[in-house]
N, C-alpha and C positions, 0 to 999 in steps of 0.2 A: 752443310752443318745444319741439323734439323734443331729449331729451338724444343726445350723438352715443357713439362708441366710436373709440378711436385707429386711422389708417389703418393697414390693413394687417391690422387686426383683423377677427373676423365674429363671431355668434350663430350656435348650432346648435341647430334647433327638433325636436322628438320624433319627427319621421319619418325626417329625416336621422340622428339620434345613432341610433334602431333600426338603419338599415342599416349606420352603421358601426361599431358595436356587433357585429353580426353577421359583420362582415368580418373586424375586429379578431380576433375570437375563432376563425375558422377559421384566420388565420394564426398566432395563439398554438399552435394544435393541432399545425400541421407543426413550428414551434419546439420543443415541448416532445417531439414524437416523434423528433426530430434529437438529442436530449439536451442543450438550451439550457437554462437555467435560467435563471428572470427574476430580475430586479434593478432595483433604482429607485436612484438618486442624487439629491441636494439639487438644486433648481431654481436656487440659489444655491452659488456655489463663488467661492474665494478668485480673486481675478485671476490672482495669482502662477503659478494651476496652468496657466492656459491660456498664459500668458506662456512657461512652460517647454516647452509642445508645439511653439513655433516656429514657429506658424500665419503664412502667407502672407496668408493671407485667412480669411474666416469668423470673427473675431474677436469676441468680445462686443461687442455697442453698447450694452447697458442696466448700468449701473454705479450701485452705492450705497455709501455708509458705514455698518458697524455703530458700537455704541457706544465701540468700543476705537481708531475711524478707520483701521480695514481697509476696502480696497476689495473689494467683493463684486460679481460679475457673475450675470447670469443666461445660464445655458449655452447656448452657440450649437449644439453639438451633444452628444452621448451618446459618443462613441468617446474624448476626453478625459479625461471623469470615470472611464468603466470602465478606463481605464489606471490612472488614480489611486488606484482601487479594489483592482484587481491588486494593485499595490506596496504598500499600506496593508493590506489585508486578507489577502490572500492571498501571503505574501512567502515562505513554503515548499511553497506545494501544488506537485505534480508536474504540470506539463503532458502535454496540453494541456486549457484549462480554456475552456469554453463559456457564453456567456452570451447572454442576448435581453433585448430591454428594449421595452416601449411608454411613451413619453415626450414631452412638448414641450419644443421648441427655442424660441431667440427670436434674431431677426438684425435687424439693421437694414436697410432696404431700401427704396427707392422703390418703393412699391407698384404694382404692375401685374399683368397677367394671370400669372396660377401663381406670382405671390412674396406672400410673409407673413411679418408680423414674428412671429407666432404661429404654429407646426404642431405635428402630433403626428407622430410618427417611431417606426416599428416596425422593428426590425432584429436583428443580432445580431455579436458579437465572437468571433472563433475563436483563442484566444492562446495560441501556444507552437507552430504547426505549420507547418512551411515549405512553401514551395511547390515542387510543382505540386500535392501531395495536399491541403494545405491550400484553396488555392486553389479547386480541383476540389469539395471539400466546401459552400463555402460557395455557389459557382454553383448546385449543387444543390440546396441550401436553397432560396435565391432563386426559383428557377424554381417549386420544389414550393408556395412560399409563394404567389408571383402565380398560379400555377393555382387553389391553394386559394381565394384572393380572387374567383377567376371571372371575369380577364382572358384573353382568347384572341387576340390578335391583337400580342402586347407580344414585343419584340426585346432582347437585351443586347448592347449594344456593349461590348467586350473590348480594350482596349490597354495599353501599359507607360508608367509615369508617367517613367521612364529614359531614354525612348527618343529623346525630341527634344533635350533636354539634352545627350544623349552624341552626337547629329548635331553639337550646334552645338561641344562638345568637338571632333569630329572637324575641324570646320572653324578650330579655333583662332580661336573667336568668344569674348575672354574678358573684353569689359567688362560688367561685373555689371549695370550698371543697364538696358542696352541688349536683356540677357539675360533679364532680369525685364520690361520691357515685350513683347518678343517673346512670350513665355509667357502673359502677360496677355491679350493679342491672340488668343494660340490658346485660352487655356481659355474665352475669352467667344465661340469663333468667329467671330470678326470677322478673313476672311480679306481684306478691302482694307485694314484696319489692319495685319495682319500685312504683306503686300506692301509696304504703305510703310516699316514698320521694316525689311525683310531689304534694300530698294532702299538704306537710308541706312547698310548696312552696309559697301559699297563694295566686295565681293564680286565674285568672277566670275561672268558669267552661268550657267555650269554650275552650279557651286555654290547659287546665288542659286532655280535652277529646283529643284533639290535639296528646297533649304527649304521649297517651297511645295508642289511633288507628292507630298513625303511626309505630310503632315499630311490631304491629300484622298485618301491611299488607304485605301477600305472596301471589306470585301466577305466572301467566305467563305472556305474552307481554302485556296482557290488563290492566294490574295494572300499566304498564308505561303510557297507554293512559289516565287513569283514574285520574292521579296524576299533580297537577301544584302547584301554588303559592311556598310557601316557599320550596317546595321538588323539586322545576324545576331543579337547577342545577346538583343535583344528578342524577336525573330521565333522563336529556338529555346525560349524559355520559354515564348511563347504556343501553340507546337506542341506543348509537352511537354503543358499543361493540354489542350489539345484532346483530344492521345490518351487522355485519361482520362477524358472525359465520356462518360456514357451518352447514347445516340443519341437520347433525346427530349430533353435538354438541349442538346447540340451542335448541333441543326438551330435553336434559339433564339438561336445566338452570332451577331454581326456582328464581324468584325475591324476594328478602328479606330484608324490608326497615328497619327490626330489628337488623340487623346481625351485631355485634360488637365486634370485636377481642381486646383480654385482651392486647395483645402487643403495645405500645404506640407507637411505628414507622410505624405503616399502615397510611396513609393519601388519600385513595382514595379508589380504589375498592377493596372489600375484597371479600373471597369466602370460603364455607365451604364445605367437601364432606359428604353426608348422605349415609347411606343403610339400607333399611328398616329390614335387616336381624340382624344389630346391631344397640344397641341403643344410642351409641355415635359416634360424627364425627369420619370419618378414616382420613381425610384430612383436613389442612386450606391453605390459603395462603391471596396473595393482595398486593397491590403498597404501597409502601415505599419510594417515592421520594425524601423525605428530609434526609435518613440516611446515602447514601455515603457522602453528604456533612460533617457530623461529622466525617469524617474521613482526610476529606481535599481534596476529588475529586467527587465534586456534580454532581450527575449524576442521571436520574431516573431508576427506578428498579423494576419488579415484580415478583414474583414466588411463589411456594408452598410446603410443605413437607407433604408427606403421613406416616402415621404411619404404618409402615409394617406387626406387629404383629396385629393390629388391620383389615388390610385388610385383613388378613390370616383367622381370625377367620369370617368377615362377607362373604368372599367366603366358608367356609365350611359350614357357617348355610346355605347358600343360596342353596348349593348342596345337604344338606339334607330335604330342602323344596320342591324339585322336585319331 
């Protein structure tokens, strides 16, 4: 009888660990050169910490009780713990604050290709920097880290978390339950489900067409020039970011009006890292300008996290294609 391990987890053997260690060392050097100090937070947090973050999804899936009856959870991401850390350990520090991390996160999933219950994240959080400047800095560090990791064919999708909700507001769609279902379908990339939800709204054909066309709009800077009307506010923000990007970073960006993140704390620019050598995103990020306020220190913030194992798989796939 072979002893099993939990589904969605895996063992890493010496050869793979050497490659992963070398990759993370290169990425860590990029973070440090950009002025980001490494932190580490407990894998266990009080459940109330994540409840306060008002996350729509990505809530911790694993709970235990301590000796006092408090509910503890295994962290599902690092952004929320760092928000707590800033409020409790840096209550008077002058922003901007720059932190990086290399830590495991845990989520309850139905394991399939690209999904794990336990995974190693590498990321940064820039606290106290407004957009567009802060967003530009984080996107620049993101691309520098991916370059250092050895990835060559990656692209970064850039969208705005407020774009589609603003569009729903513009069309006076106020049913909160239906809005949440629409945004869930959009975050999952299920356009068939999205179409069904939009049909059930009973709105005009023109408005329904707008709700379907907008999230399928993506491309280079030309899509920003062609967009106006209800998209104007989000497009203006993306234009401001694009104008400040260095050419080598700007060429990696794909503007994606349908990009919606499943974590509820995102408020503005959101991004996702794609690599043709791997079928699922290898990194995510965005602005969360209201999250720190939930912990008592209102500050704008932006960051990203990279899934180290997915990066390694993408890099290996790229090398095999050469």
